[in-house]
Backbone bond lengths (Angstrom), bond angles and torsions (degrees), N, CA, C in turn:
res aa  C-N    CA-C-N  psi(-1)  N-CA   C-N-CA  omega(-1)  CA-C   N-CA-C  phi
1 X - - - 1.450 - - 1.523 111.18 -
2 X 1.315 117.24 -41.70 1.463 120.41 -177.55 1.522 110.47 -66.19
3 X 1.319 117.37 -45.61 1.463 119.76 179.33 1.530 111.56 -64.20
4 X 1.316 116.94 -43.74 1.465 120.29 179.33 1.532 110.47 -61.70
5 X 1.336 117.45 -40.16 1.464 121.46 179.21 1.530 111.54 -64.43
6 X 1.323 116.77 -26.29 1.455 121.31 179.07 1.530 112.31 -90.83
7 X 1.331 116.39 6.98 1.456 120.22 178.30 1.512 114.95 89.03
8 X 1.338 116.73 21.84 1.456 120.85 179.10 1.528 110.87 -120.54
9 X 1.324 118.21 63.03 1.468 118.30 178.76 1.529 109.31 -67.62
10 X 1.320 116.10 148.09 1.466 119.14 -179.35 1.516 110.28 -99.85
11 X 1.305 114.79 134.13 1.462 120.10 176.06 1.523 110.13 -105.05
12 X 1.347 116.01 -15.44 1.457 121.28 -179.54 1.524 108.01 -163.74
13 X 1.317 116.09 146.30 1.465 122.03 173.56 1.518 106.47 -113.31
14 X 1.328 116.52 130.70 1.459 121.36 178.73 1.520 107.52 -113.71
15 X 1.324 115.89 123.60 1.460 121.87 -175.82 1.519 111.23 -101.51
16 X 1.339 114.62 151.51 1.452 120.25 179.84 1.520 109.90 -143.43
17 X 1.295 115.90 128.61 1.448 121.99 166.07 1.506 119.19 87.74
18 X 1.314 113.50 154.47 1.450 124.38 170.58 1.513 116.42 44.48
19 X 1.329 114.54 -119.05 1.458 122.24 -175.18 1.530 112.48 -61.41
20 X 1.329 117.39 -22.50 1.463 119.72 -177.88 1.525 112.29 -66.08
21 X 1.303 116.91 -14.61 1.468 120.15 176.50 1.527 111.61 -75.35
22 X 1.324 116.56 -8.03 1.448 121.46 178.92 1.520 109.12 -77.52
23 X 1.314 117.14 119.81 1.461 121.89 -177.28 1.514 112.14 -53.53
24 X 1.305 116.45 -41.92 1.462 119.95 -177.42 1.528 111.72 -62.15
25 X 1.330 117.51 -38.24 1.458 120.54 -178.98 1.526 110.76 -66.27
26 X 1.322 117.45 -41.94 1.461 120.18 178.07 1.522 111.60 -58.28
27 X 1.323 116.67 -42.23 1.466 120.46 -179.81 1.528 111.10 -70.03
28 X 1.326 116.83 -42.01 1.475 119.80 179.15 1.530 110.14 -60.65
29 X 1.322 117.98 -46.47 1.465 120.22 -179.83 1.523 111.80 -64.17
30 X 1.309 117.10 -37.70 1.464 120.40 176.24 1.520 110.58 -61.21
31 X 1.330 116.58 -42.16 1.464 121.48 179.92 1.533 111.72 -70.67
32 X 1.330 117.29 -44.32 1.463 121.34 -178.18 1.524 111.10 -61.95
33 X 1.316 117.08 -44.50 1.463 121.08 -176.97 1.524 112.94 -93.07
34 X 1.338 116.60 -2.00 1.462 121.98 -178.68 1.533 110.61 49.00
35 X 1.326 113.65 47.01 1.458 121.72 -175.24 1.523 108.49 -143.25
36 X 1.326 117.98 141.62 1.463 118.89 174.99 1.528 111.31 -59.90
37 X 1.322 116.05 143.46 1.455 122.69 179.76 1.522 108.46 -121.38
38 X 1.329 115.63 137.13 1.456 121.80 175.96 1.514 109.08 -122.86
39 X 1.320 116.60 131.54 1.458 122.06 172.41 1.518 106.03 -111.37
40 X 1.327 116.15 115.70 1.455 120.38 179.27 1.519 109.50 -71.28
41 X 1.319 116.47 145.40 1.458 121.36 -179.52 1.524 110.64 -58.99
42 X 1.322 116.84 -31.90 1.460 120.85 -179.29 1.528 112.23 -80.63
43 X 1.318 118.07 7.05 1.464 121.87 -179.17 1.520 112.54 -64.97
44 X 1.309 118.72 -10.92 1.466 120.93 178.16 1.522 111.14 -63.86
45 X 1.319 117.02 -16.60 1.464 120.81 179.71 1.513 112.23 -68.62
46 X 1.305 118.15 -20.90 1.454 121.49 175.79 1.514 114.29 97.44
47 X 1.295 113.78 -177.95 1.461 120.94 -174.63 1.522 112.46 -66.28
48 X 1.315 117.68 -32.78 1.464 119.87 179.03 1.527 110.28 -61.35
49 X 1.332 116.83 -38.73 1.460 120.51 177.30 1.519 110.16 -62.78
50 X 1.329 116.38 -43.85 1.466 120.25 179.22 1.517 111.77 -62.43
51 X 1.335 116.70 -41.61 1.466 120.67 178.70 1.526 110.86 -65.09
52 X 1.315 117.09 -40.82 1.463 120.49 178.20 1.525 110.67 -64.89
53 X 1.312 116.23 -39.98 1.461 120.61 178.60 1.529 110.98 -62.83
54 X 1.332 116.83 -44.28 1.463 120.66 177.51 1.528 111.27 -62.87
55 X 1.333 117.15 -40.06 1.462 120.73 178.84 1.526 110.96 -63.35
56 X 1.327 116.37 -41.98 1.464 119.62 179.17 1.526 110.71 -65.03
57 X 1.335 116.95 -42.67 1.463 120.08 178.37 1.524 110.21 -61.38
58 X 1.340 116.94 -45.34 1.470 120.97 -179.85 1.522 110.64 -60.47
59 X 1.327 116.99 -43.73 1.463 121.10 178.69 1.534 110.27 -59.99
60 X 1.323 116.79 -47.95 1.463 120.30 -179.70 1.528 111.48 -64.86
61 X 1.327 116.91 -36.02 1.468 120.08 178.57 1.526 110.37 -65.63
62 X 1.323 117.42 -41.03 1.471 121.09 179.02 1.528 111.52 -67.31
63 X 1.326 116.48 -28.36 1.468 121.69 178.41 1.529 111.53 -88.00
64 X 1.339 116.64 3.89 1.470 123.12 -176.72 1.521 112.68 58.59
65 X 1.335 116.47 28.87 1.456 121.17 177.62 1.522 111.44 -88.53
66 X 1.326 116.91 -31.77 1.461 121.40 -178.42 1.519 108.53 -158.08
67 X 1.322 116.68 125.62 1.464 119.65 178.81 1.521 111.85 -122.96
68 X 1.318 116.43 1.49 1.460 119.99 -177.67 1.532 109.55 -108.08
69 X 1.329 115.26 109.85 1.461 121.93 -176.21 1.523 111.87 -58.47
70 X 1.329 117.73 -43.25 1.469 120.91 -177.61 1.527 110.70 -61.85
71 X 1.319 117.38 -44.95 1.469 119.97 178.43 1.522 111.43 -65.61
72 X 1.306 116.20 -39.61 1.460 120.53 177.90 1.526 110.35 -59.24
73 X 1.321 116.67 -46.87 1.462 120.22 -178.81 1.512 112.57 -62.48
74 X 1.328 116.81 -37.62 1.471 119.23 -179.83 1.520 111.11 -59.97
75 X 1.314 116.83 -31.46 1.453 120.30 179.54 1.517 114.04 -81.41
76 X 1.325 117.64 -10.50 1.463 120.47 -175.30 1.528 114.19 -122.88
77 X 1.285 117.27 -6.72 1.464 120.47 -179.37 1.522 109.63 -92.17
78 X 1.302 115.77 147.75 1.458 120.10 175.12 1.519 108.42 -124.46
79 X 1.297 115.99 156.43 1.458 120.07 178.42 1.518 112.41 73.30
80 X 1.307 115.03 -165.33 1.463 121.33 -178.54 1.525 109.68 -105.92
81 X 1.337 116.86 126.87 1.465 118.85 178.19 1.528 111.27 -71.44
82 X 1.316 116.07 155.05 1.454 122.12 173.16 1.517 106.80 -103.45
83 X 1.325 116.61 128.86 1.467 120.50 -176.50 1.530 110.24 -116.95
84 X 1.316 114.31 143.18 1.457 122.21 177.99 1.516 108.68 -125.95
85 X 1.315 116.17 135.63 1.464 121.51 175.63 1.527 108.05 -111.10
86 X 1.333 116.46 146.02 1.464 119.25 -179.79 1.526 112.34 -59.38
87 X 1.317 115.25 138.22 1.459 122.33 174.56 1.536 106.44 -91.27
88 X 1.337 118.86 114.68 1.475 121.55 -174.51 1.531 114.32 -52.96
89 X 1.318 118.71 -39.70 1.466 120.67 179.08 1.528 111.45 -64.71
90 X 1.321 116.28 -43.79 1.462 120.34 178.93 1.519 111.03 -67.56
91 X 1.333 117.20 -41.30 1.466 121.46 177.93 1.524 109.87 -55.48
92 X 1.318 116.20 -45.92 1.467 121.13 -179.11 1.536 111.06 -60.55
93 X 1.320 117.27 -42.87 1.466 120.90 179.66 1.533 110.97 -65.45
94 X 1.334 116.81 -44.23 1.464 119.25 179.05 1.522 111.24 -64.82
95 X 1.323 117.57 -37.38 1.468 120.35 178.77 1.524 111.00 -64.90
96 X 1.334 117.21 -40.13 1.470 120.20 176.75 1.529 110.50 -62.81
97 X 1.310 116.21 -42.64 1.463 120.59 179.63 1.526 110.92 -64.46
98 X 1.322 117.33 -40.67 1.457 121.25 -179.86 1.532 111.08 -67.15
99 X 1.317 117.22 -39.28 1.468 120.52 177.52 1.528 110.19 -63.40
100 X 1.321 116.57 -40.99 1.469 120.44 178.02 1.529 109.81 -64.29
101 X 1.297 117.00 -42.48 1.465 121.57 177.42 1.535 110.36 -58.03
102 X 1.331 117.41 -45.85 1.468 120.53 -179.18 1.527 111.24 -63.85
103 X 1.336 117.58 -38.29 1.469 120.37 177.31 1.528 110.82 -64.75
104 X 1.334 116.60 -43.62 1.465 120.77 178.76 1.538 111.08 -64.77
105 X 1.309 116.77 -39.46 1.466 121.00 178.40 1.523 110.05 -64.08
106 X 1.329 117.95 -40.38 1.461 121.37 178.30 1.529 110.36 -64.18
107 X 1.321 117.13 -39.81 1.471 120.27 177.14 1.525 111.05 -64.05
108 X 1.304 116.16 -44.76 1.465 120.29 179.54 1.521 109.42 -59.17
109 X 1.316 117.05 -47.24 1.462 121.92 -179.57 1.530 110.34 -61.69
110 X 1.306 116.66 -38.88 1.469 121.71 -179.17 1.520 111.97 -63.19
111 X 1.318 117.20 -35.09 1.470 120.84 -175.86 1.525 113.58 -93.88
112 X 1.291 117.81 1.94 1.481 119.48 179.24 1.500 111.23 -86.30
């Protein structure tokens, strides 16, 4: 919500490293954020690889060498990515839970 409010809506989440290789986590994140999730085959390298990849993309973007994330990834990804699409039933349940959380948080804030 915060990123979208600042003009950064997400059209896809790309995961890297460790636990993200777990199929269940990719699906849960897709459902929670109601956004497609992609796990690159090279994600076994871990979070440091993902951070380095983002740094390289940012550097190239500042140098006006590359400004398109999708094209950049095609040149740096290996293997076949695993993709997850949101499950509408699960999305609905997570949204209800999140709304309840926000109501409870507002109550807590009100009584502090």
